[in-house]
C-alpha positions in Angstrom: 101.8 104.1 100.3 99.9 101.4 98.5 97.6 98.4 99.0 100.4 95.9 98.5 102.8 96.9 101.3 101.1 99.1 103.9 99.7 98.1 107.3 96.5 100.0 108.3 96.8 101.6 111.7 99.9 103.9 111.6 97.7 106.9 111.0 94.7 106.2 113.2 95.8 108.2 116.2 93.4 111.1 115.5 90.1 109.2 115.0 87.4 109.1 117.7 87.2 105.3 117.4 90.7 105.1 118.8 89.6 106.8 122.0 86.6 104.5 122.5 85.9 100.8 122.7 85.6 99.3 119.2 82.6 97.3 120.4 80.5 100.4 121.0 77.9 101.1 118.4 78.7 104.1 116.2 76.4 107.0 117.0 75.8 107.4 113.3 74.4 104.0 112.7 70.8 105.2 112.9 71.6 107.7 110.1 72.8 104.8 107.9 69.6 102.9 108.7 67.2 105.8 108.1 68.9 108.3 105.8 67.7 111.9 105.6 66.4 113.0 102.2 69.1 115.0 100.4 68.5 117.4 97.6 70.7 118.9 94.9 73.5 117.4 92.8 75.2 114.2 94.2 78.2 115.1 96.3 81.1 112.6 96.0 84.4 112.9 97.8 87.5 110.9 96.8 91.0 110.6 98.2 93.7 108.9 96.2 97.2 108.3 97.5 99.5 108.0 94.5 99.7 107.8 90.7 98.0 104.4 90.5 95.2 105.6 92.7 94.8 108.6 90.5 94.3 106.4 87.5 91.6 104.4 89.4 89.9 107.5 90.6 89.9 109.0 87.1 88.2 106.0 85.6 85.6 105.9 88.5 84.8 109.6 88.2 84.3 109.2 84.4 81.9 106.3 84.9 80.0 108.1 87.7 79.8 111.2 85.6 77.9 109.2 82.9 75.3 108.3 85.5 75.2 111.7 87.2 76.3 114.5 84.9 75.7 117.1 87.5 77.6 115.4 90.3 80.2 117.3 92.3 83.5 115.6 93.0 86.1 116.9 95.5 89.0 115.6 97.4 92.6 114.5 96.8 93.9 113.4 93.4 96.3 113.9 90.6 96.2 115.1 87.0 94.0 112.2 85.8 91.3 112.9 88.5 91.4 116.6 87.9 91.0 116.1 84.2 88.0 113.9 84.9 86.4 116.7 86.9 87.7 116.5 90.5 88.0 119.7 92.5 91.3 118.8 94.0 91.9 120.2 97.5 95.3 118.6 97.6 97.5 116.7 95.1 97.9 112.9 95.6 101.7 113.3 95.8 101.2 114.5 99.4 100.2 111.0 100.4 102.8 109.0 98.3 104.9 107.4 101.1 106.1 103.8 101.0 107.2 101.5 103.9 106.5 101.4 107.6 109.7 103.3 108.5 109.1 105.8 105.8 105.5 106.5 106.9 106.7 107.0 110.5 109.0 109.8 109.4 106.2 111.6 107.7 103.6 110.8 110.4 103.1 114.4 111.9 102.5 115.9 108.5 100.2 113.2 107.3 98.2 113.4 110.6 97.8 117.2 110.1 96.7 116.7 106.6 94.1 114.0 107.5 92.7 116.1 110.3 92.3 119.1 108.0 90.6 116.9 105.4 88.2 115.3 108.0 87.0 118.7 109.2 86.6 120.0 105.6 84.7 116.9 104.5 82.4 117.0 107.5 81.5 120.6 106.6 81.0 119.7 102.9 78.9 116.5 103.8 79.4 114.2 100.8 76.8 111.6 100.0 79.6 109.0 99.6 83.3 109.1 100.4 85.7 106.9 98.4 89.1 106.2 99.8 91.3 104.9 97.0 94.2 102.7 98.2 96.5 104.5 100.8 95.0 102.4 103.6 97.1 103.9 106.4 95.7 107.3 105.5 92.2 106.5 104.2 90.9 103.9 106.6 91.0 106.2 109.6 89.5 109.0 107.6 86.7 106.7 106.4 86.0 105.5 109.9 85.6 109.0 111.2 83.2 109.9 108.4 81.2 106.6 108.7 80.6 107.3 112.4 79.1 110.6 111.4 76.6 109.1 108.9 78.6 109.4 105.7 78.6 106.3 103.5 82.1 105.1 102.8 83.9 103.0 100.2 87.4 101.7 100.2 88.7 101.1 96.7 91.6 98.6 96.5 91.7 96.1 99.3 94.8 96.2 101.5 96.8 92.9 101.1 94.8 90.9 103.7 95.8 87.8 101.6 99.4 88.5 102.5 99.4 89.4 106.1 97.1 89.8 109.1 93.9 88.5 107.5 91.9 89.6 110.6 92.4 93.2 109.5 89.4 92.6 107.2 87.0 92.9 110.2 88.6 96.3 111.2 88.4 97.5 107.6 84.7 96.8 107.8 84.4 99.3 110.7 85.7 102.0 108.3 84.2 101.0 105.0 80.6 100.2 104.1 81.9 98.5 101.0 85.3 97.3 99.9 86.1 97.2 96.1 88.6 94.5 95.3 91.0 94.3 92.3 91.8 90.6 92.7 89.4 87.6 92.7 90.7 85.9 95.9 89.9 88.9 98.1 86.0 89.0 98.6 86.0 85.5 100.2 88.3 86.7 102.9 86.1 89.7 103.7 83.0 87.4 103.7 84.5 85.5 106.6 84.3 88.6 108.7 80.9 89.8 107.5 82.2 92.7 105.3 80.6 93.6 102.0 83.3 93.3 99.4 83.0 93.3 95.6 85.4 92.0 93.0 85.6 94.6 90.2 88.7 93.4 88.4 91.8 95.3 87.7 91.6 98.4 85.3 95.1 97.7 84.0 93.9 94.4 82.5 91.8 96.3 79.9 94.8 98.4 78.8 96.9 95.5 77.4 96.1 93.3 74.4 96.0 89.6 75.1 98.7 89.2 72.5 100.9 92.4 72.7 102.7 93.4 69.5 106.4 93.6 70.2 107.4 94.9 66.8 104.8 97.6 66.9 106.0 98.7 70.3 109.6 98.8 69.1 108.6 100.9 66.1 106.7 103.3 68.3 109.8 103.8 70.4 112.1 104.0 67.4 114.0 100.9 68.5 115.5 98.2 66.2 113.1 95.4 65.3 115.8 92.8 66.0 118.1 92.2 68.9 117.5 91.4 72.6 116.1 94.2 74.7 115.8 94.4 78.5 113.3 96.7 80.2 114.7 98.4 83.4 112.1 99.6 85.9 113.8 100.3 89.2 110.7 102.0 90.7 108.3 104.9 90.3 109.5 106.6 93.6 112.8 108.2 94.3 113.2 106.0 97.4 112.9 102.8 95.3 115.4 104.1 92.7 117.9 105.0 95.5 117.6 101.4 96.8 117.6 99.5 93.5 119.0 101.7 90.7 122.7 101.1 91.2 122.3 97.4 91.5 120.2 97.3 88.4 122.9 99.2 86.5 125.7 97.1 87.8 123.7 94.0 86.7 123.6 95.6 83.2 127.4 95.9 83.2 127.7 92.2 84.0 125.2 91.3 81.3 127.0 93.3 78.7 130.3 91.5 79.5 128.6 88.3 78.5 126.4 89.6 75.8 127.8 92.9 74.4 124.9 93.4 71.9 122.2 93.6 74.6 120.2 96.9 74.8 118.3 98.3 77.7 115.3 100.6 77.9 114.4 102.4 81.1 111.0 104.2 81.2 111.0 106.8 84.0 107.8 107.7 85.9 108.6 111.4 86.2 111.3 114.0 85.8 112.6 113.5 89.3 113.0 109.8 88.8 114.7 110.4 85.4 117.2 112.8 86.9 118.1 110.4 89.7 118.5 107.4 87.5 120.5 109.4 84.9 122.9 110.4 87.6 123.2 106.8 88.7 123.8 105.8 85.1 126.5 108.4 84.7 128.2 107.2 87.9 128.2 103.5 87.0 129.2 104.2 83.3 132.3 106.1 84.6 133.5 103.1 86.5 136.3 100.9 85.2 135.2 98.0 82.9 131.7 99.6 82.4 132.4 100.5 78.8 129.4 100.6 76.6 126.8 100.9 79.3 125.9 104.5 78.6 125.3 103.7 74.9 123.3 100.6 75.7 120.7 102.3 78.0 117.9 104.4 76.6 116.0 106.5 79.0 112.3 107.3 78.3 109.9 109.8 79.8 107.0 107.5 80.7 105.8 105.0 78.1 106.3 102.1 80.5 103.7 99.9 78.8 105.3 100.2 75.4 108.8 99.6 76.9 107.6 96.4 78.5 105.9 95.1 75.3 109.0 96.0 73.3 111.3 94.1 75.7 112.3 90.4 75.9 112.8 90.4 79.7 111.9 93.0 82.4 114.1 93.7 85.4 111.8 95.6 87.8 110.9 96.7 91.3 108.1 94.8 93.0 104.8 96.5 92.7 102.4 97.5 90.0 105.2 97.1 87.4 105.2 93.4 88.0 101.5 93.2 87.2 102.1 95.3 84.1 104.8 93.0 82.9 102.5 90.0 83.4 99.8 91.7 81.3 102.4 92.5 78.7 103.2 88.8 78.7 106.9 89.4 79.4 109.1 87.3 81.7 110.5 89.3 84.6 112.9 89.4 87.4 111.4 91.1 90.5 113.5 92.9 93.0 112.6 94.4 96.3 114.5 96.2 99.0 113.0 98.2 101.9 114.5 100.1 104.8 116.1 97.8 107.4 113.8 99.1 110.1 110.8 98.2 107.9 112.2 94.7 107.4 112.9 94.3 111.1 109.3 95.3 112.0 107.8 92.9 109.4 109.9 90.0 110.6 109.8 90.8 114.3 106.0 91.0 114.4 105.4 88.1 112.1 103.3 90.2 109.7 103.9 88.3 106.5 102.0 85.0 106.0 103.1 84.3 102.4 106.3 83.2 100.9 105.9 85.1 97.6 105.2 88.8 97.4 105.0 89.8 93.7 101.6 89.9 92.2 102.2 87.4 89.4 103.3 84.8 91.9 100.5 85.6 94.4 97.8 85.4 91.6 99.3 82.2 90.3 99.1 80.6 93.7 95.5 81.8 94.5 93.8 81.8 91.1 93.3 78.2 89.9 94.1 77.5 86.2 91.5 75.6 84.1 91.6 71.9 85.1 92.1 70.6 81.6 95.2 72.8 81.2 96.7 72.3 84.7 98.4 69.0 83.9 99.7 70.3 80.6 101.3 73.4 82.0 103.1 71.7 84.8 103.0 74.7 87.0 101.7 73.7 90.5 100.4 76.5 92.6 103.3 76.3 95.0 105.9 77.0 92.3 106.8 80.6 91.6 106.1 81.9 88.2 108.8 84.6 88.3 112.0 84.9 90.4 112.0 87.3 93.4 115.2 88.8 94.8 114.6 90.6 98.0 117.0 92.4 100.4 120.4 90.7 100.6 119.5 88.4 97.7 119.1 91.4 95.4 122.7 91.7 94.1 124.0 92.5 90.6 125.3 88.9 90.0 122.0 87.4 91.1 120.0 89.8 89.0 122.2 89.1 86.0 121.8 85.3 86.5 118.0 85.6 86.7 117.8 87.6 83.5 120.1 85.2 81.6 118.0 82.3 82.8 115.0 83.7 80.9 117.0 84.4 77.8 118.5 80.9 77.8 115.2 79.0 78.2 112.5 79.9 75.6 110.5 76.8 76.5 110.2 78.1 80.1 109.2 81.5 78.8 106.4 80.1 76.7 105.0 78.1 79.6 105.0 81.1 81.9 103.5 83.4 79.3 100.7 80.9 78.8 99.9 81.2 82.5 100.1 85.0 82.2 97.3 84.8 79.6 95.0 82.8 81.9 95.5 85.3 84.8 94.9 88.2 82.4 91.5 86.8 81.5 90.6 86.5 85.2 91.5 90.2 85.8 89.9 91.7 82.6 86.6 93.0 83.7 84.9 96.4 83.4 86.6 97.6 86.6 85.6 101.2 86.5 82.0 100.4 85.5 81.6 97.7 88.2 83.1 100.1 90.8 80.7 102.8 89.7 77.8 100.3 90.1 78.9 99.5 93.6 79.2 103.2 94.5 75.9 104.0 92.8 74.1 101.6 95.1 75.3 103.4 98.2 74.6 106.8 96.6 71.0 105.7 95.9 70.7 104.6 99.6 72.0 108.0 100.7 69.5 109.9 98.6 66.1 108.2 98.9 
């Protein structure tokens, strides 16, 4: 469940707003206008939906803690948020579901969890509630809390730039303020009268503008020379099930043409490693797959180092594509979802863009400096990186796209130059700016 792919609304069945006319005034609006004085330490609740949300939440808690050392933080998060001081009522893994069809299968459990959280939060009465990503889950929860006088923030805008822009107005019914990671998003919300702030992307600050490939290889005990391909078939088991075998079969095809190639595969967790290792053993045992097992190195985590060490990345669409862009590495982006999810997206005309990976979306929406635009020869309508989705995601196509990068260093340099420009646009003090935006609402809640 993430801001790139989810459609708010699947989990809104248990909120009071869904049983009334949306045009009715919230009974809590007067509380927002004339807040009651609150005493004691600031009370801040957060709900993060997956590992990336946990990282955002950890940075935000750390910044808010600087401003309010005695603040209390409760909610749903992972190891990062707990380490930052969150009293975790549930782990964020409980919300990590991807795709429309996949969410539907988990709907009863998620509805029960959200109902339980809503009751508990209303009893605890936070000064501010922050829903981090997971729009299907968090927006309905935010709306229920906002109607009862609790100020709400949604951190990570759903992809209104990709599909159903008018959702921005409905998001404003749930969130007093939306915190956006990408520069093109606030203008969309402004068209619907919703307060949205661009804070930048925290990942941008974790990558050097000129990453050191040799240092990354040394840190991973990899040879300094030779061509290395990073394999990132996903951070969820469902993604690896859909993409892992095709990635490995593409590796077999690549090795037939270039036997000296090496591959490094950073795994998000033990479960992902176990599944991908079993897929590797299966493909390596096939006829004509000789040398595959020896050519692939599995890593526990260390995705950023693996990307920086590589020459080309073959990855699943999502945050990994943004990470590869920030690592200044050319990539091939693959994407495959359940057939029901694809049918729903196509049948209801939900998508309004032709490109779906973040490097391509940012390239089309964030204008490059005028003096460089003519030199770079990359018009906004041209994709920066290849995208292979659904039936186009085949081992021969993946192999061909990887080789196209390896065989065209001039194209690589042109694209990497554009990656640098986009990196500059995203590199702000995201956690600090997010904390500033939350602090304003916290001050209003505690006059």
